[in-house]
N, C-alpha and C positions, 0 to 999 in steps of 0.2 A: 801148246797154249803159248803164245806169243810173250815177250818179257815184257811190253808194256801191260798187258791182260793181267800178268802175274803181279805186277807193280799196284795196278789198281786192288786187286785182290787182297793182297797185303794191308795196305792203306784203308781199305774196308774193314778188314780184320781188327786191326789196329784200333781205329776207331769205334768199333762194338766193345772191343775189349776195356777201352776208358770210360766210355759211355757206362759198363756194366759194373766197373768198380767205384764210379761217381754215384749211381743208384744204391748199390750198396752200403757205399759210407754215409748217403743221406739218411737211408733207410736204418741202420742201426745206428748212428751218432746225432741223428736231428729227429728224425719222425718217430721212433721207437721211445726214447729218452721221454720226448713231448707226451706221448700218449700214455706212459708207465709213470711218468714223473721221476724217472731215475735221475740220480745224482742231487735231487732235492731230497736230502736227509736231514734230520736234526737230534739233537740229543737229547734222551728222555731226561727230563730234572728230577729231582729228589722229591717225591710228595711226600714223605713221612713227617706228620706232624700236620698236614696242611688242612684247614676243615672244609668241609664240604662246600659251604658257601662260597669259598675263595678258588675253587678250582676250575670255573669257567674263566676268568680272568688269567689263572696262572696257564693254562695250559693253550689259552689263543693266541699268546704270544708266539708260541711256537707251532702253533698250526696244529696241534693235536687234538683229540677227542678223548674222553673218559666213559667208562661203562661201570658201575656199580654191582658187584658181585653178590650173588644171595649168602656167599659166607659170610660170617661176621667173627671177629676174635675180641680180645680184650686185652688190655695193657693200662697197669695204674699208672704209669708213666706218662701217657698221653692223654688228652681230653676226649669226651664221645664225640663221636661224627667225625672225627680226623683218619688222615689213611694211616693204617697199619701196614698194610703191603702193598705192593705193586707188581705189575707185569705189563710189557719188560720193564726190568730193573732199572734203576736210575744209571744214567751215564751210557746206555745202549745206545747205538744210532740207527733209527728207523725212518722210513719215509713221513714225509707230511701227511697228514691228515688219519695216522694212524691210531687206532684204538689203544689205550692203554686201561686195563683192567685193575679194578682195584679194590680193596677189602678195608670197611671202616671198621674203627674200634667202637664197640659197643657201649651202649649208655649206661648200661651197668655189669657190674662181671656175672658172669654163670653161675648158678647154685649148684653147689655140691653138698653130699650128705655128711652129715657131723659124724666122724668115727667114733667108736667107742675106746675111751683112753682110761677108764675106772679099772684100778688092780693091776694095770701094766707098768713096765719100767718105764722111766722116762726116755730112755733111748728109744723104745718103740714108739712111744707117743710122740716122739721128735719125727720118727721115720713115716707115723702114718698122717702127720699132719702135713708133711712135706709131699707126700703121696696125694693129697689129695688138694694141694694148692692150697694150705692153710698155714699161719704164723704161729709161732711161739709167741706169746705174749709175756705178762709178767707169772712170776712164779713165787708162790707162799710157802714158807717150809713150816709145818706144826708138828708137835710132839706127836709121835704112836710107836705101836708096838713094831710095826713094820720100818723098813728102812730106803727111801727114794722110790716109794711106789705113788702111783696117782692115786689121789682119794677123791677129787672133785674136779670137774672142768666148767670153766664159764666162759661168758661172751657176755661184752658190755655190762659187766656190773650183774650179770644173772647165770644162775645154772643153765647149761643147755644140755639136751639130751641126745645121747647119740641117735643117727638117723634123721634129725631134723634138718631142712633144708637151711642152708648158710651161705652167704657169699665168698664165691672164692676170693682168697686174699685176707679173710679176715683173722684178727689175732685172736687165740684162744688162751686164756690164763688159767694156771693150772694151781692146784694146793697138792704139796707133795708132803709124803709124811718123812721126817727127818729122826726117826727113833727115839728112846726116851732118853732124856737128859743129856744128847750129843749137842752142844753149842759149836766146839772148835772141830774144824778138819784140816786134813794134810794137804798141802798144795801138790798136785801130782807133777810131774815132769813131762812137759807137753813139746820141748824140743824134738825138732826132727820129724812132728807129725804133722799130716794133713790137718787144713783149717778145720774140715768138717769134723775129722777124728777127734780132734782136740775140745771141739764144741761140745760133742757128746760127752766125753770123759768129765770135762766140766759139769754139764748138768746131772750125772751119775754121782758125783761126789759133793753136791750142793753148793756150786759154785758157778759161774757164766762169766761169759766174755765181757769186758769192758770197754776200754780204749784199744782199738783194731788200728796199729801202724803200719802200712806199707813200706818196704824198704829193697833196696835192691843188693844180691847178693849173687856174684855171679858162681859162686861154689856150693851154693846151696840149690835145693828142687824147689822150682815155682811153686807157692801155696803151700810152702811148709812153714812151720813156725820155730824161727832160730833165737827168739829171747821172749823170757815172760817176766812179769814182777806183778805178785812175789814170786819169787823163786821157790822151786821146787824143796817140798820138805817143812817148808814152814807151815806152823799152826796159825789158822785164821778162823774168823767166826763165820758160820752157818751162812751162805747167801753172798759172800765176798765177790767182787769182781775182779778178775783176773786181765790185767793189759797183757796184750799180745804184740809180737813185732812179725810180719809174715812176709814173705819174699815175693816180690812182684815180678810183673814180666820186665 
C-alpha cells in the first residue's frame, strides 16, 4: 500500500472515530437525558401537616404527584386528613413527576380495650395505661384500709369497666386508697433519677409532678432530675404536687 492510500485510510479512520464520539456524546448527554428526564430533579417538600385538599396545589408547583396509601395512623397533634407520613422523605431529590406516597392522619383515634386497674398498684396502673396508649388523668385519694391501691377507674366522669372499647389517648381518672388516717406524707429524694421513674415514685407515695422545668447541665445525665421542691424529707399533705428540674439536651 502506497503512502497516499495509507494517508487516505487514516483520514477515514479518524473521521469515523470522531463521528462515533460525536454520536455517543449526543446519545448519552442529549438524547438519553431527554428521554429519561435525567437532570430534571426536584427536592421533595415537607408535607407533614398539609391537608388533603391542599396537596394538589402544593405538589403541582414541583411537578410531583401523590398517592394516598391504604394505611392510616393517628396523632393527636395533627388535624384529621392531614399528612402524617411520606415517602420519599422531605429533602430527598427525585425526578419530576415522581409519586409521593402519603399516609393521612385518621379522623378518630383507634379504639383500644380498657385495662383492668382495680386492686393493682399505681405503678402497675401507670404501666398498663402507657402500654394501651392511654393517659393518667386526675387522682383522688380516699381513706381505706389499703394504701396506694386503685379502687376505681373513671372516664369522662363515669366509671369505666375493663374490656370496654375506648379511644387511644383518652385520660383515665383513678380513685386511690390512702390508708386510714394518713394525711401527711414524706417527700422522697428524686434527684439523679430518670423523670419517668420519679413520676412513678411520686404516684406511689401519694404525690404528683407539678411544674416541670428543663435546664441545661453538662455534668448530669439528660432526662434526670437535678432539683426538686419541696425538698426530700419534708412532710406534705397527701396529693401535693412536686416541682422538678430536669436536664435537657
